[in-house]
C-alpha positions in Angstrom: 82.8 13.7 -42.7 85.5 14.2 -45.3 86.5 17.8 -45.8 89.1 17.1 -48.4 86.7 18.0 -51.2 87.1 20.3 -54.1 84.5 21.9 -56.4 86.1 23.0 -59.7 84.8 25.0 -62.7 87.2 24.9 -65.6 86.2 28.1 -67.5 87.8 29.1 -70.7 89.1 32.4 -69.2 89.4 31.4 -65.5 89.3 28.3 -63.4 87.6 28.5 -60.1 88.1 26.1 -57.2 86.2 25.7 -53.9 88.1 24.0 -51.1 85.7 22.6 -48.5 88.4 22.3 -45.8 89.2 26.0 -45.9 85.9 27.4 -47.2 87.8 29.4 -49.8 87.0 30.0 -53.5 90.2 30.4 -55.5 90.3 32.0 -58.9 93.1 32.0 -61.5 93.4 32.6 -65.2 93.1 29.4 -67.2 96.2 30.2 -69.2 99.5 28.5 -69.9 102.8 29.8 -71.3 105.0 27.3 -73.2 108.6 28.0 -74.1 110.9 26.7 -76.8 110.6 23.9 -79.3 110.1 21.5 -76.5 107.0 23.5 -75.4 107.8 23.2 -71.7 105.5 24.9 -69.3 107.1 28.3 -68.5 104.3 29.9 -66.5 100.6 29.4 -65.9 97.6 31.2 -64.4 97.7 35.0 -63.9 101.4 35.1 -64.7 100.9 33.5 -68.1 97.9 35.7 -68.9 100.1 38.8 -68.3 102.2 37.6 -71.2 99.3 37.2 -73.6 99.7 39.4 -76.7 103.1 40.5 -75.3 105.3 37.4 -75.5 108.3 36.9 -77.8 108.2 34.3 -80.5 109.7 31.5 -78.4 106.8 31.8 -75.8 103.4 30.5 -76.8 100.5 31.5 -74.6 97.6 29.0 -74.8 94.2 28.4 -73.3 93.8 24.7 -72.4 90.0 24.9 -72.4 88.4 25.9 -75.7 84.7 26.3 -76.4 83.9 24.6 -73.1 86.0 21.4 -73.7 89.5 20.4 -72.9 91.9 21.2 -75.7 95.3 20.7 -73.9 94.7 17.7 -71.6 98.2 17.1 -70.3 99.1 20.8 -69.8 95.8 21.4 -67.9 96.4 18.4 -65.7 99.9 19.5 -64.9 98.7 23.1 -64.1 95.8 22.2 -61.9 97.8 19.8 -59.6 100.8 22.2 -59.5 98.4 25.0 -58.5 96.7 23.0 -55.8 99.7 21.2 -54.3 102.7 23.4 -54.8 101.2 26.9 -55.1 98.3 26.6 -52.6 99.8 23.8 -50.4 96.6 21.8 -50.5 96.2 18.1 -49.9 95.0 16.5 -53.1 95.9 12.8 -52.5 92.7 10.8 -51.9 90.6 13.9 -52.3 87.1 14.1 -53.7 86.4 16.3 -56.7 83.2 17.7 -58.2 83.6 19.2 -61.6 81.2 21.5 -63.5 80.8 20.5 -67.2 78.7 21.9 -70.1 75.5 20.0 -71.0 75.8 19.4 -74.7 79.4 18.0 -74.9 80.1 14.4 -76.1 80.7 11.5 -73.8 84.4 11.5 -74.7 84.7 15.2 -73.9 82.8 14.6 -70.7 85.2 11.8 -69.6 88.2 14.0 -70.2 87.1 16.3 -67.3 86.9 13.2 -65.0 90.2 11.7 -66.3 92.1 14.8 -65.5 91.9 13.5 -61.9 91.3 9.8 -62.2 94.3 9.3 -64.4 96.6 11.5 -62.3 99.3 10.3 -59.9 97.3 11.4 -56.9 94.5 8.8 -57.2 91.5 10.7 -55.9 88.9 9.1 -53.7 86.1 10.0 -56.2 85.4 12.3 -59.1 81.9 13.4 -59.8 80.6 15.7 -62.5 77.8 18.2 -62.4 76.0 20.0 -65.3 77.1 23.6 -65.3 73.6 25.1 -65.6 72.6 23.0 -62.6 75.6 24.4 -60.6 74.7 27.9 -61.8 71.1 27.6 -60.5 72.2 26.3 -57.1 74.8 29.1 -56.9 72.0 31.6 -57.6 70.1 30.2 -54.6 67.4 28.3 -56.6 66.0 25.0 -55.4 66.5 23.0 -58.6 65.0 19.8 -57.1 61.5 21.4 -57.2 59.1 20.7 -60.1 59.5 24.3 -61.3 60.9 25.5 -64.6 64.0 27.7 -64.4 65.8 29.3 -67.3 69.5 30.0 -67.1 71.6 31.9 -69.7 75.3 31.4 -68.9 77.5 33.6 -71.0 81.2 32.5 -70.8 84.3 33.5 -72.6 83.7 31.2 -75.7 80.3 29.7 -75.2 76.8 30.7 -74.2 74.7 28.0 -72.7 70.9 28.5 -72.6 69.1 25.9 -70.4 65.7 25.1 -68.9 65.9 23.1 -65.7 63.3 21.3 -63.7 63.4 18.5 -61.0 67.2 18.6 -60.9 67.6 17.9 -64.6 68.1 19.6 -67.9 64.9 19.8 -70.0 66.3 21.8 -72.8 69.7 23.2 -73.6 71.7 24.9 -76.3 75.4 25.5 -76.3 76.4 28.3 -78.6 79.9 28.8 -79.7 79.5 32.5 -79.0 80.8 34.2 -75.9 82.8 37.2 -74.6 85.8 36.4 -76.8 83.7 36.4 -80.0 82.3 39.8 -79.0 85.8 41.0 -78.4 86.9 39.8 -81.9 83.9 41.7 -83.4 85.1 44.9 -81.7 88.6 44.3 -83.1 87.2 43.8 -86.6 84.8 46.8 -86.4 87.5 49.2 -85.2 89.9 48.0 -87.9 87.2 48.5 -90.6 86.0 51.9 -89.4 89.3 53.5 -88.3 92.1 51.4 -90.0 93.2 50.8 -86.4 94.5 47.4 -85.2 94.0 46.7 -81.5 94.6 43.6 -79.3 92.0 41.4 -77.6 92.8 42.8 -74.1 92.0 46.3 -75.4 88.8 45.1 -77.0 87.8 43.5 -73.8 88.5 46.7 -71.8 86.3 48.7 -74.2 83.5 46.2 -73.9 83.6 46.2 -70.1 84.1 49.9 -69.6 81.9 51.6 -72.2 80.1 48.7 -74.0 76.3 48.7 -73.9 73.7 46.2 -75.2 71.3 49.0 -75.9 71.6 52.1 -78.0 71.3 55.7 -76.7 72.3 54.8 -73.2 74.7 57.2 -71.4 77.3 58.4 -73.9 80.9 57.6 -72.9 84.2 57.2 -74.5 87.7 55.9 -73.9 91.1 56.7 -75.4 93.0 53.6 -76.6 96.3 52.9 -78.4 96.4 50.9 -81.5 98.5 50.4 -84.7 97.5 52.5 -87.7 97.1 50.2 -90.7 98.3 52.8 -93.2 101.4 54.2 -91.4 102.2 51.2 -89.3 102.8 53.4 -86.3 101.1 53.3 -82.9 98.5 56.1 -82.4 95.9 57.2 -79.8 92.2 57.1 -80.7 89.1 58.1 -78.8 86.4 55.4 -79.1 82.8 56.2 -78.2 80.3 53.8 -76.6 78.1 54.0 -79.7 80.9 52.4 -81.7 81.2 49.5 -79.3 77.4 49.1 -79.4 77.5 48.8 -83.2 80.3 46.3 -83.0 78.5 44.0 -80.5 75.0 44.2 -82.0 75.1 41.2 -84.4 76.4 38.8 -81.7 73.9 39.9 -79.1 71.1 39.5 -81.6 72.2 35.9 -82.2 72.0 35.2 -78.5 68.6 36.8 -78.3 67.4 34.7 -81.2 68.6 31.5 -79.4 66.8 32.5 -76.2 63.6 33.0 -78.1 64.0 29.6 -79.8 64.5 27.8 -76.5 61.4 29.6 -75.1 59.4 28.5 -78.1 60.4 24.8 -77.4 59.7 25.0 -73.7 56.6 23.0 -72.5 53.7 25.3 -71.5 53.7 24.5 -67.8 57.5 25.2 -67.5 57.1 28.4 -69.6 54.5 29.6 -67.1 57.1 29.1 -64.3 59.7 31.0 -66.3 57.3 33.9 -66.9 56.6 34.0 -63.2 60.2 33.7 -61.9 62.0 35.4 -64.8 65.2 34.4 -66.8 68.5 34.2 -64.9 71.6 35.5 -66.6 75.1 34.6 -65.3 78.7 34.0 -66.4 81.5 36.5 -66.9 80.2 37.5 -70.4 76.8 38.6 -68.9 78.3 41.8 -67.3 77.7 43.9 -70.5 75.8 47.0 -69.4 72.1 46.9 -70.3 72.1 43.2 -71.3 69.3 42.3 -68.9 67.2 45.1 -70.4 67.9 43.9 -73.9 66.7 40.4 -73.0 63.6 41.8 -71.3 62.7 43.8 -74.5 63.1 40.7 -76.7 61.3 38.2 -74.5 58.8 40.4 -72.5 60.0 38.4 -69.4 61.9 39.9 -66.5 65.6 39.1 -66.3 67.4 38.4 -63.0 71.0 39.4 -62.6 73.4 38.5 -59.7 76.5 39.8 -58.0 79.8 38.2 -59.3 78.0 36.3 -62.2 81.3 34.6 -63.2 81.4 32.8 -59.8 77.8 31.4 -59.8 78.8 28.0 -61.0 81.6 27.5 -58.4 79.3 28.9 -55.7 76.8 26.2 -56.7 79.5 23.6 -56.4 80.1 24.8 -52.8 76.5 23.9 -52.0 76.5 20.7 -53.9 79.6 19.3 -52.1 78.4 20.6 -48.7 74.7 19.6 -48.6 73.6 16.0 -49.0 70.2 17.0 -50.5 72.1 17.9 -53.7 73.9 14.5 -54.1 71.5 13.5 -56.9 72.7 16.4 -59.0 76.1 14.8 -59.6 77.0 11.8 -61.7 79.9 9.7 -62.9 80.7 9.7 -66.6 80.0 6.5 -68.5 82.6 4.6 -70.4 
């Protein structure tokens, strides 16, 4: 049996790779730093992300995957093979790849995920794709081959995908261009409007993750941050409370709640019955906002299931899919 198999999840914020031969799951920031007019790759991964919002003018820090699709094909291809072959010393020639992809992307966008490998100099043995909600469900320990309705809400950095799964396929799905990054931008805008204070996206993300809450009147907390005062132009310290972050996030979370309700309204009755029985599953790195499960429960009157390491559920599912022959039907080859 071939052990030279890789399961890959190209997230907007991170890419995750499962290597079957070692049994390891590797994670790196999906970020590239380009330097000069020639835009040559200067750094990538965690090293490039450390430069984000801190780099001089001649260094441009980019994210090669935007809103779930590949925006910088050549740079992404160069990064992934350099990471596997040079940095991790893995054998990629004649390897097999299984790649997680969003459900509602176009055929052209879908092929790009495959061509990253099929059109590389390494000539893989095979490249298969798997719908990301399917990989999420398998990673959560669910048997997606059963005739049972399962609802997955995957909140990523730039998108939120809401899906209903049954018999190994997608029954309903909606891909929203709203994820953790949009919520961070809302925090930036709110703090600027309320306090005349300009902060960066990393600071907004820190506030969201440390004191943010999806529900009001939860445990009061605060954090001191540094930003630039709009009036004086000077850097100042400011204490920000959890109530402020809740107000900043509220509109975006309401949009996600409305989309969940819309999908539930469209779900066939027999599958809806299964979902009420088993609950809604939330996953993805953006789902780690405190109280988010309770908010969804209030809105839908359906229990919500969380998991450990929600950002890794998709790649954990790929681990099972590449390791167990019973999941072979869950993968496919993109059509030309």
